C-alpha positions in Angstrom: 19.3 -72.8 3.2 20.1 -72.2 -0.5 22.3 -69.5 -1.6 19.9 -66.8 -2.5 18.1 -67.3 0.8 21.6 -67.5 2.7 22.5 -64.1 1.1 19.1 -62.3 1.7 19.3 -63.8 5.4 22.6 -62.2 5.8 21.9 -58.6 4.3 18.8 -58.3 6.1 20.6 -59.3 9.4 23.4 -56.7 8.7 25.6 -59.7 8.5 28.5 -60.3 5.4 27.8 -63.9 3.6 31.6 -63.8 3.0 33.1 -63.4 6.3 30.0 -64.1 8.6 30.7 -60.6 10.5 27.5 -59.1 12.1 27.7 -55.2 11.8 25.3 -52.7 13.9 23.5 -51.1 10.8 22.9 -51.5 6.8 25.6 -48.8 6.3 28.2 -50.2 8.5 27.6 -53.4 6.4 27.6 -51.3 2.8 30.8 -49.8 3.8 32.1 -53.2 4.8 31.0 -54.6 1.3 32.7 -51.2 -0.6 35.8 -51.8 1.4 36.5 -55.3 1.3 34.6 -56.2 -1.9 33.0 -59.2 -0.3 29.8 -58.4 -2.3 29.2 -56.0 -5.2 26.9 -53.0 -4.8 24.0 -52.5 -7.0 24.3 -48.8 -5.4 20.6 -48.6 -5.7 20.4 -48.1 -9.8 18.0 -50.8 -10.2 15.0 -49.0 -8.7 16.7 -48.4 -5.1 17.2 -51.6 -4.5 20.9 -51.0 -2.9 21.3 -54.9 -2.9 25.2 -56.7 -2.4 25.1 -59.0 -5.3 27.8 -62.0 -4.7 30.4 -61.6 -8.3 29.3 -64.8 -9.8 25.7 -63.5 -9.8 26.4 -59.8 -11.1 25.8 -60.2 -14.9 22.4 -62.4 -14.2 21.1 -59.4 -11.1 22.2 -56.8 -13.7 20.0 -58.4 -17.1 16.9 -59.2 -14.3 16.7 -55.5 -13.4 17.4 -54.3 -16.6 20.7 -52.4 -15.6 23.7 -52.3 -17.8 26.7 -54.0 -16.0 29.0 -50.7 -16.4 26.4 -49.0 -14.4 26.0 -45.3 -16.0 27.2 -46.0 -19.2 23.6 -46.4 -21.3 21.4 -44.7 -19.2 18.9 -42.4 -21.0 20.1 -38.7 -21.4 17.1 -37.1 -20.1 18.3 -33.8 -18.3 19.3 -31.0 -20.1 21.8 -28.5 -19.0 20.6 -25.2 -17.4 22.6 -23.0 -19.5 22.6 -24.6 -23.0 20.7 -27.2 -24.6 23.0 -30.6 -24.0 21.5 -33.6 -22.4 23.0 -35.5 -19.3 22.1 -39.3 -18.2 22.9 -38.1 -14.5 22.3 -34.5 -12.8 25.8 -34.9 -11.2 27.3 -34.9 -15.1 25.2 -31.9 -15.8 26.7 -30.0 -12.9 30.0 -31.4 -13.5 29.8 -29.8 -17.3 28.8 -26.6 -15.6 31.2 -26.5 -12.7 34.4 -27.0 -15.4 32.9 -23.9 -16.9 33.0 -25.9 -20.6 28.9 -24.6 -20.5 28.4 -21.6 -23.2 26.2 -20.1 -20.5 29.5 -19.1 -18.6 28.0 -20.7 -15.4 30.7 -22.3 -13.3 31.5 -23.9 -10.1 32.2 -20.5 -8.7 28.8 -19.6 -9.4 27.3 -23.1 -8.2 29.3 -23.0 -4.6 27.8 -19.3 -4.3 24.3 -19.9 -5.1 24.6 -23.2 -2.5 25.8 -21.4 0.1 23.0 -19.0 -0.2 20.3 -21.5 -0.1 18.6 -21.2 3.1 18.9 -25.1 3.6 22.9 -24.7 3.6 24.0 -26.1 6.7 22.5 -29.4 5.8 24.8 -29.7 2.7 27.9 -26.9 3.7 30.1 -27.3 6.8 29.5 -24.3 8.8 33.4 -23.2 8.3 33.4 -23.1 4.4 30.2 -20.9 4.2 31.9 -17.4 3.8 34.9 -18.8 1.5 32.0 -20.2 -0.6 30.0 -16.7 -0.5 33.0 -14.7 -1.2 33.7 -16.9 -4.6 37.3 -17.7 -3.0 36.6 -21.8 -3.0 38.4 -23.0 -6.2 37.4 -26.6 -7.4 40.3 -26.7 -9.7 43.0 -26.7 -6.7 43.5 -30.5 -5.7 44.2 -29.7 -2.0 41.0 -27.9 -1.7 39.0 -28.6 1.5 36.0 -30.6 1.4 33.3 -28.3 2.1 30.3 -29.9 0.9 28.7 -33.1 2.9 25.8 -35.5 2.8 22.9 -34.2 4.8 22.2 -38.1 5.9 26.2 -39.7 6.0 27.9 -36.5 6.7 30.6 -37.3 4.3 32.6 -34.9 3.0 32.8 -33.5 -0.8 35.5 -31.2 -2.4 32.8 -30.5 -5.2 29.1 -29.7 -5.5 29.2 -32.4 -8.3 30.8 -35.0 -5.9 27.9 -34.3 -3.7 25.2 -34.9 -6.0 27.4 -37.6 -7.5 26.9 -39.6 -3.8 23.6 -38.7 -3.5 22.5 -39.8 -7.3 24.0 -43.3 -6.8 21.9 -44.1 -3.6 25.3 -44.6 -1.8 23.6 -43.9 1.6 19.5 -43.1 2.5 19.7 -39.6 1.1 17.7 -38.9 -2.2 18.2 -36.7 -4.8 15.2 -35.0 -4.6 14.0 -35.4 -1.4 15.1 -32.9 1.9 17.7 -30.8 2.0 19.3 -32.4 -1.5 15.9 -31.5 -3.3 15.8 -28.0 -2.1 19.5 -27.2 -2.9 18.7 -28.8 -6.5 15.2 -26.6 -6.7 17.2 -23.5 -5.3 20.0 -24.1 -8.1 17.8 -24.4 -10.7 15.4 -21.4 -10.0 19.1 -19.5 -9.9 20.9 -20.8 -13.1 18.1 -22.2 -15.5 
């Protein structure tokens, strides 16, 4: 079996080709690769492949799938801010711009957080104990000790900022898609309220 076939076999059977440990599912294998760096993760930027790529083949993989090796640097800026005409290459980048309060529209993190907590799907992406705080606009994104009120509907990882949740989903770190399910409904809800 050649090297490429071996890596594919390992990936399909949830095994790490470097340490030969088998994992119960794909997510656990991906977490292993993130922690150990045994393989670099494409993280879905090449049309959702979510591959583990051996370091020595990284540049070739990026070239083959038309992805910049630096990942987000050269993506086209085709997402327009909801409050001004500034363009962004990622949805999470636009949300960061709004959260920081740097948009001339005046939309800020507290506005977005409150809107997220008002969304009828809120329980899929906000931990119950933080919803009232978000609705009352008490959650402050500038505080480094702020809890993680947001969560991924797929893998239940917590995030301190709405933008971090969108960044996680946008890089295909799990099976949740940006425009599907509760996250897709949240995006639509936020756009209707703030665009």
